[in-house]
Residue frames as a rotation matrix with the C-alpha (Angstrom) as fourth column:
GLY 1
0.210 -0.612 -0.762 -195.77
0.221 0.789 -0.573 18.98
0.953 -0.048 0.300 -113.00
ILE 2
0.874 0.009 -0.486 -194.30
0.485 0.020 0.874 18.67
0.017 -1.000 0.013 -109.55
TRP 3
0.466 -0.740 0.485 -191.69
-0.393 -0.664 -0.636 21.23
0.793 0.106 -0.600 -108.60
PRO 4
0.015 -0.499 -0.866 -189.01
0.606 0.694 -0.389 19.70
0.795 -0.519 0.313 -106.37
GLU 5
0.339 0.085 -0.937 -188.45
0.922 -0.227 0.313 20.87
-0.187 -0.970 -0.156 -102.80
SER 6
-0.105 -0.291 0.951 -188.34
0.515 -0.834 -0.198 24.64
0.851 0.469 0.237 -102.89
GLU 7
-0.523 -0.085 -0.848 -187.99
0.804 -0.379 -0.458 27.45
-0.282 -0.922 0.267 -100.43
ILE 8
0.539 0.775 0.330 -190.55
0.825 -0.565 -0.021 30.26
0.170 0.283 -0.944 -100.33
ARG 9
-0.629 -0.720 -0.294 -189.04
0.738 -0.671 0.065 33.69
-0.244 -0.176 0.954 -100.93
ASN 10
-0.980 0.171 0.102 -190.53
-0.132 -0.940 0.314 37.21
0.150 0.295 0.944 -101.08
PHE 11
-0.358 0.897 -0.260 -193.77
0.687 0.441 0.578 36.01
0.633 0.028 -0.774 -99.52
ARG 12
-0.964 0.252 0.079 -196.17
-0.241 -0.715 -0.656 38.55
-0.109 -0.652 0.750 -98.07
LEU 13
-0.600 0.788 0.138 -199.66
0.742 0.613 -0.271 37.28
-0.298 -0.060 -0.953 -97.22
ARG 14
-0.892 0.452 -0.005 -202.32
-0.403 -0.791 0.461 39.09
0.204 0.413 0.887 -99.22
PRO 15
-0.669 0.670 0.322 -205.62
0.032 0.458 -0.888 38.36
-0.743 -0.583 -0.328 -97.46
ASN 16
0.267 0.927 0.265 -208.43
0.285 0.187 -0.940 37.20
-0.921 0.326 -0.215 -99.74
ALA 17
0.623 -0.134 -0.771 -206.32
-0.692 -0.554 -0.463 37.66
-0.365 0.822 -0.438 -102.88
HIS 18
0.855 -0.462 -0.237 -203.93
0.160 0.668 -0.727 35.94
0.494 0.584 0.645 -105.28
GLN 19
0.739 -0.671 -0.062 -200.49
0.013 -0.077 0.997 35.28
-0.674 -0.738 -0.048 -103.78
TYR 20
0.821 -0.571 -0.020 -197.26
-0.114 -0.129 -0.985 36.34
0.560 0.811 -0.171 -105.49
PHE 21
0.659 -0.662 0.357 -193.90
-0.430 0.058 0.901 35.01
-0.617 -0.748 -0.246 -104.31
SER 22
0.169 -0.666 -0.727 -190.77
-0.893 0.208 -0.398 33.21
0.416 0.717 -0.560 -105.50
LEU 23
0.966 -0.019 0.258 -189.64
-0.091 0.910 0.406 29.60
-0.242 -0.415 0.877 -105.21
LYS 24
0.326 -0.932 -0.157 -185.93
-0.898 -0.253 -0.361 28.94
0.297 0.258 -0.919 -104.82
ASP 25
0.975 -0.222 -0.024 -183.79
0.217 0.913 0.346 25.82
-0.055 -0.343 0.938 -104.68
ASP 26
0.333 -0.930 -0.158 -180.02
0.389 -0.017 0.921 25.39
-0.859 -0.368 0.356 -104.70
ASN 27
-0.487 -0.615 0.621 -179.76
0.754 0.063 0.654 26.16
-0.441 0.786 0.433 -108.41
ALA 28
-0.704 0.308 0.640 -182.53
0.421 -0.545 0.725 28.53
0.572 0.780 0.253 -109.45
LYS 29
-0.673 0.585 -0.452 -185.30
0.199 -0.446 -0.873 30.90
-0.712 -0.677 0.184 -108.52
ILE 30
-0.742 0.509 0.436 -188.68
0.494 -0.024 0.869 31.33
0.453 0.861 -0.233 -110.25
SER 31
-0.770 0.585 0.257 -191.59
-0.638 -0.726 -0.258 33.72
0.036 -0.362 0.931 -109.77
ALA 32
-0.832 0.526 -0.174 -194.74
0.531 0.847 0.026 32.02
0.161 -0.071 -0.984 -108.53
ILE 33
-0.595 0.766 0.243 -198.42
-0.736 -0.641 0.220 32.89
0.324 -0.048 0.945 -108.60
MET 34
-0.875 0.441 -0.200 -201.07
0.482 0.836 -0.264 31.08
0.051 -0.327 -0.944 -106.59
PHE 35
-0.483 0.769 0.420 -204.63
-0.145 -0.543 0.827 32.04
0.864 0.339 0.373 -107.39
LYS 36
-0.455 0.360 0.815 -206.97
-0.875 -0.350 -0.334 32.75
0.164 -0.865 0.474 -104.49
SER 37
0.613 0.776 -0.150 -209.05
-0.743 0.631 0.223 29.59
0.268 -0.025 0.963 -105.08
ALA 38
0.376 -0.569 -0.731 -205.95
0.185 0.819 -0.543 27.35
0.908 0.069 0.413 -104.90
PHE 39
-0.631 -0.665 0.400 -204.51
-0.213 -0.347 -0.913 29.26
0.746 -0.662 0.077 -101.93
ASN 40
-0.058 0.710 0.702 -207.76
-0.973 -0.199 0.121 28.84
0.225 -0.675 0.702 -99.96
ARG 41
0.770 0.374 -0.517 -207.40
-0.339 0.926 0.165 25.03
0.541 0.048 0.840 -100.23
ILE 42
-0.186 -0.902 -0.391 -204.01
0.023 0.394 -0.919 24.76
0.982 -0.180 -0.052 -98.53
LYS 43
0.669 0.529 -0.522 -203.95
0.393 0.344 0.852 23.66
0.630 -0.776 0.022 -94.88
PHE 44
0.139 -0.679 -0.721 -201.13
0.932 -0.156 0.327 25.81
-0.335 -0.718 0.611 -93.52
THR 45
0.952 0.101 -0.290 -199.92
0.036 -0.975 -0.221 29.40
-0.305 0.200 -0.931 -93.68
PRO 46
0.482 -0.824 0.298 -196.86
0.756 0.220 -0.617 29.77
0.443 0.522 0.729 -95.92
GLU 47
0.865 -0.304 -0.399 -194.00
0.061 -0.725 0.686 31.77
-0.498 -0.618 -0.609 -94.45
GLU 48
0.657 -0.706 -0.263 -190.77
-0.693 -0.430 -0.578 33.24
0.295 0.562 -0.773 -95.74
GLY 49
-0.333 -0.934 0.128 -188.05
-0.934 0.308 -0.180 30.57
0.129 -0.180 -0.975 -95.93
MET 50
0.184 0.476 0.860 -190.44
-0.570 0.764 -0.301 27.62
-0.801 -0.435 0.412 -95.51
LYS 51
-0.878 -0.445 -0.178 -189.61
-0.424 0.547 0.722 24.53
-0.224 0.709 -0.669 -97.58
VAL 52
0.125 0.985 0.121 -192.54
-0.563 0.170 -0.809 23.32
-0.817 0.033 0.575 -99.69
LEU 53
-0.799 -0.135 0.586 -193.49
0.397 0.614 0.682 20.96
-0.452 0.777 -0.437 -102.48
VAL 54
-0.204 0.744 -0.636 -195.71
-0.526 -0.631 -0.570 22.43
-0.826 0.219 0.520 -105.16
VAL 55
-0.346 0.219 0.912 -197.70
0.789 0.594 0.156 21.21
-0.508 0.774 -0.379 -108.13
GLY 56
0.309 0.453 -0.836 -198.26
-0.087 -0.862 -0.499 23.64
-0.947 0.227 -0.227 -110.95
HIS 57
0.513 -0.178 0.840 -197.51
0.841 0.299 -0.450 24.56
-0.171 0.938 0.303 -114.52
ILE 58
-0.287 -0.750 -0.596 -194.83
0.430 -0.657 0.619 26.81
-0.856 -0.079 0.511 -115.92
SER 59
0.651 0.433 0.623 -195.50
0.755 -0.281 -0.593 29.53
-0.081 0.856 -0.510 -118.46
VAL 60
-0.547 -0.804 0.232 -193.71
0.829 -0.558 0.022 32.51
0.112 0.204 0.973 -119.93
TYR 61
0.334 0.539 -0.773 -194.64
0.550 -0.778 -0.305 36.02
-0.766 -0.323 -0.556 -118.82
GLU 62
0.398 -0.145 0.906 -194.55
0.916 0.000 -0.402 37.62
0.058 0.989 0.133 -122.27
PRO 63
0.976 -0.007 0.216 -193.90
0.012 -0.996 -0.087 41.28
0.215 0.088 -0.973 -121.34
THR 64
0.478 -0.851 0.216 -190.51
-0.803 -0.325 0.499 40.34
-0.354 -0.412 -0.839 -119.82
GLY 65
0.336 -0.318 -0.887 -189.91
-0.595 0.659 -0.461 36.93
0.730 0.682 0.032 -121.40
SER 66
-0.639 -0.591 0.492 -189.42
-0.743 0.310 -0.593 35.41
0.198 -0.744 -0.638 -117.95
TYR 67
-0.426 0.441 -0.790 -190.66
0.168 0.897 0.410 32.05
0.889 0.042 -0.456 -116.71
GLN 68
-0.509 0.327 0.796 -193.17
-0.853 -0.316 -0.416 31.77
0.115 -0.891 0.440 -113.88
ILE 69
-0.878 0.256 -0.405 -195.01
0.256 0.965 0.053 28.94
0.404 -0.057 -0.913 -112.19
TYR 70
-0.123 0.914 0.387 -198.73
-0.770 -0.334 0.544 28.89
0.627 -0.231 0.744 -111.55
VAL 71
-0.954 -0.286 0.091 -199.00
-0.265 0.662 -0.701 26.96
0.141 -0.693 -0.707 -108.28
GLU 72
-0.110 0.954 -0.280 -202.08
-0.443 0.205 0.873 24.73
0.890 0.220 0.400 -108.04
GLN 73
0.870 0.300 -0.390 -201.19
0.188 0.531 0.826 22.80
0.455 -0.792 0.406 -104.86
MET 74
-0.074 -0.905 0.418 -198.69
-0.496 -0.330 -0.803 23.39
0.865 -0.267 -0.425 -102.07
GLU 75
0.858 0.247 -0.450 -197.67
0.222 0.611 0.760 21.18
0.462 -0.752 0.470 -99.14
PRO 76
0.565 -0.727 0.390 -195.12
-0.805 -0.382 0.455 21.74
-0.182 -0.571 -0.801 -96.40
ASP 77
0.423 -0.496 -0.759 -192.08
-0.326 0.698 -0.638 19.59
0.846 0.517 0.133 -97.07
GLY 78
-0.524 -0.739 -0.423 -190.95
0.039 0.476 -0.879 17.21
0.851 -0.477 -0.221 -94.37
VAL 79
0.048 0.512 -0.857 -192.03
0.862 0.412 0.294 16.31
0.504 -0.754 -0.422 -90.86
GLY 80
-0.699 -0.376 -0.608 -190.69
0.654 -0.681 -0.329 19.58
-0.291 -0.628 0.722 -89.46
GLN 81
-0.908 0.404 0.107 -193.09
-0.272 -0.767 0.581 21.44
0.317 0.499 0.807 -91.70
LEU 82
-0.114 0.896 -0.429 -195.98
0.328 0.441 0.836 19.27
0.938 -0.046 -0.344 -90.50
TYR 83
-0.176 -0.014 -0.984 -195.18
0.984 -0.026 -0.175 20.22
-0.023 -1.000 0.018 -86.93
GLN 84
-0.955 -0.197 -0.223 -195.05
0.189 -0.980 0.055 23.84
-0.230 0.010 0.973 -88.04
ALA 85
-0.592 0.804 0.051 -198.48
-0.183 -0.196 0.963 23.54
0.785 0.561 0.263 -89.69
TYR 86
0.023 0.560 -0.828 -199.79
0.760 0.528 0.378 21.90
0.649 -0.639 -0.413 -86.50
GLU 87
-0.505 -0.293 -0.812 -198.44
0.799 -0.514 -0.312 24.75
-0.326 -0.806 0.493 -84.35
GLN 88
-0.980 0.181 0.082 -199.95
-0.118 -0.863 0.490 27.32
0.159 0.471 0.868 -86.72
LEU 89
-0.231 0.952 -0.200 -203.37
0.110 0.230 0.967 25.66
0.967 0.201 -0.158 -86.46
LYS 90
-0.055 0.150 -0.987 -203.09
0.965 0.262 -0.014 25.44
0.257 -0.953 -0.159 -82.67
LYS 91
-0.836 -0.326 -0.442 -202.25
0.435 -0.884 -0.170 29.15
-0.336 -0.334 0.881 -82.53
LYS 92
-0.800 0.585 0.134 -205.17
-0.220 -0.495 0.841 30.01
0.558 0.643 0.524 -84.83
LEU 93
0.012 0.849 -0.528 -207.69
0.432 0.472 0.768 27.97
0.902 -0.237 -0.361 -82.81
SER 94
-0.276 -0.201 -0.940 -206.35
0.959 -0.126 -0.255 29.46
-0.067 -0.971 0.227 -79.58
SER 95
-0.985 -0.119 -0.122 -206.73
0.108 -0.990 0.089 33.00
-0.132 0.074 0.989 -80.93
GLU 96
-0.459 0.888 -0.010 -210.36
-0.232 -0.109 0.967 32.14
0.857 0.446 0.256 -81.76
GLY 97
-0.359 0.266 0.895 -210.84
-0.929 -0.197 -0.315 31.17
0.092 -0.944 0.317 -78.10
LEU 98
0.348 0.588 -0.730 -211.65
-0.574 0.749 0.329 27.54
0.741 0.304 0.599 -78.87
PHE 99
-0.328 -0.530 -0.782 -209.40
0.316 0.719 -0.619 26.18
0.890 -0.450 -0.068 -76.11
THR 100
-0.993 -0.048 0.112 -211.04
-0.080 -0.432 -0.898 28.35
0.091 -0.901 0.425 -73.46
LEU 101
-0.200 0.977 -0.074 -214.65
-0.590 -0.060 0.805 27.41
0.782 0.204 0.588 -74.21
PRO 102
-0.093 0.218 0.971 -216.46
-0.940 0.303 -0.158 25.84
-0.329 -0.928 0.177 -71.24
LYS 103
-0.712 -0.225 -0.665 -216.05
-0.474 0.853 0.219 22.09
0.518 0.471 -0.714 -71.44
LYS 104
0.484 0.871 -0.081 -218.75
-0.596 0.396 0.698 19.59
0.641 -0.289 0.711 -70.62
PRO 105
-0.084 -0.510 0.856 -217.89
-0.939 0.328 0.103 17.57
-0.333 -0.795 -0.507 -67.53
LEU 106
-0.653 -0.188 -0.733 -217.05
-0.477 0.855 0.205 13.93
0.588 0.483 -0.648 -68.17
VAL 107
0.526 0.848 0.060 -219.75
-0.672 0.372 0.641 11.51
0.521 -0.378 0.766 -67.12
LYS 108
-0.127 -0.624 0.771 -218.46
-0.960 0.273 0.063 9.48
-0.250 -0.732 -0.633 -64.18
PHE 109
-0.549 0.032 0.835 -220.20
0.013 0.999 -0.029 6.25
-0.835 -0.005 -0.550 -65.25
PRO 110
-0.501 0.353 -0.790 -221.14
-0.844 -0.401 0.357 6.45
-0.191 0.845 0.499 -68.94
LYS 111
0.057 0.628 0.776 -223.93
-0.196 0.769 -0.608 4.18
-0.979 -0.117 0.167 -70.17
ARG 112
0.792 0.189 0.580 -223.59
0.515 0.302 -0.802 4.77
-0.327 0.934 0.142 -73.94
ILE 113
0.050 -0.880 -0.472 -220.24
-0.111 -0.475 0.873 5.43
-0.993 0.009 -0.122 -75.57
ALA 114
0.984 0.176 -0.012 -219.85
-0.015 0.018 -1.000 6.36
-0.176 0.984 0.020 -79.24
VAL 115
0.086 -0.990 0.110 -216.52
0.141 0.121 0.983 5.38
-0.986 -0.069 0.150 -80.81
VAL 116
0.941 0.081 -0.330 -215.35
-0.296 -0.285 -0.912 6.91
-0.168 0.955 -0.244 -84.10
THR 117
-0.095 -0.988 0.119 -212.46
-0.683 0.152 0.715 4.84
-0.725 -0.014 -0.689 -85.43
SER 118
-0.385 -0.130 -0.914 -211.51
-0.827 0.487 0.279 2.13
0.409 0.863 -0.295 -87.90
PRO 119
0.670 0.690 0.273 -213.50
-0.742 0.608 0.282 -1.08
0.029 -0.392 0.920 -87.46
SER 120
0.801 -0.499 -0.330 -210.35
0.409 0.860 -0.306 -3.09
0.437 0.110 0.893 -88.14
GLY 121
-0.058 -0.896 0.440 -207.13
-0.104 -0.433 -0.896 -2.73
0.993 -0.097 -0.068 -86.24
ALA 122
-0.480 -0.291 -0.828 -205.97
0.679 0.475 -0.560 -2.96
0.556 -0.831 -0.030 -82.68
VAL 123
-0.933 0.011 0.360 -207.39
-0.190 -0.864 -0.467 0.36
0.306 -0.504 0.808 -81.47
ILE 124
-0.010 0.996 0.093 -211.05
-0.726 -0.071 0.683 -0.72
0.687 -0.061 0.724 -81.44
ARG 125
0.330 0.076 -0.941 -210.15
0.358 0.912 0.200 -3.90
0.873 -0.403 0.274 -79.56
ASP 126
-0.699 -0.651 -0.296 -208.12
0.553 -0.231 -0.800 -1.86
0.453 -0.723 0.521 -77.05
ILE 127
-0.695 0.513 0.503 -211.01
-0.574 -0.818 0.040 0.59
0.432 -0.261 0.863 -76.56
ILE 128
0.327 0.866 -0.379 -213.52
-0.422 0.493 0.761 -2.23
0.845 -0.089 0.527 -76.05
THR 129
0.024 -0.405 -0.914 -211.23
0.638 0.710 -0.298 -4.00
0.770 -0.576 0.275 -73.55
THR 130
-0.901 -0.433 0.027 -210.60
0.276 -0.621 -0.734 -0.82
0.335 -0.654 0.679 -71.55
VAL 131
-0.449 0.810 0.377 -214.26
-0.729 -0.576 0.370 0.28
0.517 -0.109 0.849 -71.53
ARG 132
0.379 0.626 -0.681 -215.49
-0.117 0.763 0.636 -3.18
0.918 -0.161 0.362 -70.49
ARG 133
-0.295 -0.578 -0.761 -212.98
0.732 0.375 -0.569 -3.25
0.614 -0.725 0.312 -67.64
ARG 134
-0.983 -0.181 0.002 -213.83
0.144 -0.790 -0.596 0.25
0.110 -0.586 0.803 -66.34
TYR 135
-0.483 0.873 -0.064 -217.54
-0.791 -0.467 -0.395 0.48
-0.375 -0.140 0.916 -67.22
PRO 136
-0.934 -0.030 0.355 -218.92
0.059 0.970 0.237 -3.05
-0.351 0.243 -0.904 -67.56
ILE 137
-0.092 0.979 0.179 -222.51
0.607 0.198 -0.769 -1.93
-0.789 0.038 -0.613 -68.12
ALA 138
-0.134 0.004 -0.991 -221.66
-0.466 -0.883 0.060 0.64
-0.875 0.469 0.120 -70.83
GLN 139
0.612 0.342 0.713 -222.91
0.517 0.510 -0.688 0.05
-0.599 0.789 0.135 -74.36
ILE 140
-0.404 -0.797 -0.450 -220.31
-0.050 -0.472 0.880 0.78
-0.913 0.378 0.150 -77.07
VAL 141
0.731 0.604 0.317 -221.52
0.341 0.079 -0.937 1.89
-0.591 0.793 -0.148 -80.50
LEU 142
-0.366 -0.920 0.141 -218.94
0.506 -0.069 0.860 1.94
-0.781 0.386 0.491 -83.30
PHE 143
0.821 0.427 -0.379 -219.13
-0.080 -0.571 -0.817 4.59
-0.565 0.701 -0.435 -86.00
PRO 144
0.290 -0.785 0.548 -216.65
0.773 0.530 0.349 3.24
-0.564 0.322 0.760 -88.58
ALA 145
0.906 -0.071 -0.418 -214.36
-0.236 -0.903 -0.360 5.83
-0.352 0.424 -0.834 -90.14
LEU 146
0.551 -0.821 0.150 -211.26
0.525 0.201 -0.827 6.02
0.648 0.535 0.542 -92.27
VAL 147
0.881 -0.275 -0.384 -208.39
0.240 -0.439 0.866 7.06
-0.407 -0.855 -0.321 -90.01
GLN 148
-0.205 -0.974 -0.094 -205.63
0.202 -0.136 0.970 7.44
-0.958 0.180 0.224 -92.59
GLY 149
-0.472 -0.061 0.880 -205.36
0.871 0.122 0.476 8.97
-0.136 0.991 -0.004 -96.05
THR 150
-0.968 -0.030 0.250 -206.73
0.114 -0.937 0.331 11.99
0.224 0.349 0.910 -97.86
GLU 151
-0.205 0.974 0.091 -210.40
-0.097 -0.113 0.989 11.19
0.974 0.194 0.118 -97.18
ALA 152
-0.409 0.002 -0.912 -209.94
0.749 0.571 -0.335 10.40
0.521 -0.821 -0.235 -93.48
SER 153
-0.966 0.003 -0.257 -210.55
0.174 -0.727 -0.664 13.84
-0.189 -0.686 0.703 -91.96
ALA 154
-0.568 0.813 -0.130 -213.83
-0.746 -0.442 0.499 14.33
0.348 0.380 0.857 -93.86
ASP 155
-0.099 0.519 -0.849 -214.96
0.036 0.854 0.518 10.81
0.994 0.021 -0.104 -92.91
ILE 156
-0.696 -0.204 -0.688 -214.12
0.674 0.142 -0.725 11.39
0.246 -0.969 0.038 -89.22
VAL 157
-0.928 0.365 -0.072 -216.15
-0.326 -0.889 -0.321 14.62
-0.181 -0.274 0.944 -89.25
ARG 158
-0.329 0.842 -0.428 -219.10
-0.582 0.176 0.794 12.85
0.744 0.510 0.432 -90.95
GLN 159
-0.175 0.237 -0.956 -219.14
0.488 0.864 0.125 10.20
0.855 -0.445 -0.266 -88.23
ILE 160
-0.892 -0.125 -0.434 -218.88
0.443 -0.432 -0.786 12.79
-0.090 -0.893 0.441 -85.42
GLU 161
-0.740 0.670 -0.063 -221.85
-0.663 -0.710 0.239 14.59
0.115 0.218 0.969 -86.98
ARG 162
-0.153 0.679 -0.718 -223.79
-0.153 0.702 0.696 11.28
0.976 0.216 -0.004 -87.05
VAL 163
-0.548 -0.107 -0.829 -223.06
0.742 0.394 -0.542 10.81
0.385 -0.913 -0.137 -83.33
ASN 164
-0.961 0.152 -0.232 -224.33
-0.010 -0.855 -0.519 14.33
-0.277 -0.496 0.823 -82.63
GLN 165
-0.522 0.814 -0.255 -227.47
-0.657 -0.193 0.729 13.76
0.544 0.548 0.635 -84.73
ILE 166
-0.113 0.448 -0.887 -228.35
0.363 0.849 0.383 10.61
0.925 -0.279 -0.259 -82.79
GLY 167
-0.133 -0.023 0.991 -227.50
-0.428 -0.900 -0.078 12.53
0.894 -0.435 0.110 -79.65
ASN 168
0.794 0.509 0.333 -228.05
-0.497 0.227 0.837 10.00
0.351 -0.830 0.433 -76.86
PHE 169
0.354 -0.767 -0.534 -224.44
0.549 0.633 -0.546 9.23
0.757 -0.100 0.646 -75.98
ASP 170
0.925 -0.098 -0.367 -222.73
0.304 -0.387 0.870 10.06
-0.227 -0.917 -0.328 -72.70
THR 171
0.179 -0.963 -0.201 -219.24
-0.194 -0.235 0.953 9.99
-0.965 -0.132 -0.228 -74.18
LEU 172
0.990 -0.007 -0.139 -217.56
-0.137 0.133 -0.982 10.20
0.026 0.991 0.131 -77.59
ILE 173
0.209 -0.959 0.191 -214.17
0.026 0.201 0.979 8.62
-0.977 -0.200 0.067 -78.28
VAL 174
0.944 -0.118 -0.309 -212.37
-0.321 -0.102 -0.941 9.53
0.079 0.988 -0.134 -81.51
GLY 175
0.366 -0.836 0.409 -209.29
-0.511 0.187 0.839 7.37
-0.778 -0.516 -0.358 -81.83
ARG 176
0.831 -0.235 -0.505 -206.77
-0.325 0.531 -0.782 5.43
0.452 0.814 0.365 -83.82
GLY 177
0.753 -0.636 -0.167 -203.64
0.624 0.612 0.486 3.40
-0.207 -0.470 0.858 -83.17
GLY 178
0.209 -0.786 -0.582 -200.12
0.108 -0.573 0.812 4.74
-0.972 -0.233 -0.035 -83.44
GLY 179
0.584 -0.105 0.805 -198.27
0.810 0.142 -0.569 5.77
-0.055 0.984 0.168 -86.54
SER 180
-0.570 -0.807 0.154 -196.07
0.821 -0.565 0.081 8.42
0.022 0.172 0.985 -88.05
ILE 181
-0.531 0.365 -0.765 -197.07
0.077 -0.878 -0.473 12.07
-0.844 -0.310 0.438 -87.95
GLU 182
-0.819 0.245 -0.519 -198.09
-0.569 -0.241 0.786 11.72
0.067 0.939 0.337 -91.60
ASP 183
-0.697 0.569 -0.436 -200.36
0.404 0.814 0.416 8.77
0.592 0.114 -0.798 -90.72
LEU 184
-0.365 0.527 -0.768 -201.89
0.887 -0.053 -0.458 10.69
-0.282 -0.848 -0.448 -87.81
TRP 185
-0.977 -0.207 -0.040 -202.27
0.190 -0.945 0.265 13.95
-0.092 0.251 0.963 -89.72
PRO 186
-0.399 0.885 0.241 -206.03
0.324 -0.109 0.940 13.66
0.858 0.453 -0.243 -90.46
PHE 187
0.285 0.502 -0.817 -206.63
0.933 0.049 0.356 14.16
0.219 -0.863 -0.454 -86.72
ASN 188
-0.419 -0.513 -0.750 -204.78
0.646 -0.748 0.151 17.51
-0.638 -0.421 0.644 -86.93
GLU 189
-0.645 0.250 0.722 -206.97
0.587 -0.442 0.678 18.90
0.489 0.861 0.138 -89.70
GLU 190
-0.947 0.257 0.192 -208.97
-0.317 -0.842 -0.436 21.99
0.050 -0.474 0.879 -88.76
ILE 191
-0.152 0.965 -0.212 -212.31
-0.678 0.054 0.733 20.40
0.719 0.255 0.647 -89.67
VAL 192
0.058 0.116 -0.992 -211.66
0.459 0.879 0.130 17.61
0.886 -0.463 -0.002 -87.16
ALA 193
-0.851 -0.428 -0.305 -210.51
0.470 -0.361 -0.805 20.03
0.234 -0.829 0.509 -84.45
């Protein structure tokens, strides 16, 4: 079942291992276990005091007769936690040197532009209008992708890989229209970065 908003307590990251911690709300506290395979699937680094939502099942630890929850999924709770996950990813990528890699110079007058975005919606029309105004001879090739939902980040990456396989584009635009941070979250996933 789903455990309501909880706060992580007694958390100490155990690299490449099962995680043991507690979940606390206003009324109770329960021991929690998250197996390595489940922990490797989460998209943020849990920290002491962080508010989370978890999915798991409760069992009794027979030697002590105490209840514990086996956590199968964990998500940061609330927009503040999404920003925190974003900052953690940014810090991780920065420590890997990914922001200091030499960047390719932008082509001054691109001839072929790949666009990874939704085929429906205002963003593709805006991109086409802007490109036609600035670079009237440029050819635009749309690589349709989901831009929202649980499958979006994988779909965006698939389309970027297709662009790279074809390989004869001067410029790549990955875009979508506005939305809430939750709607835009697929663009903050590590596989997209």
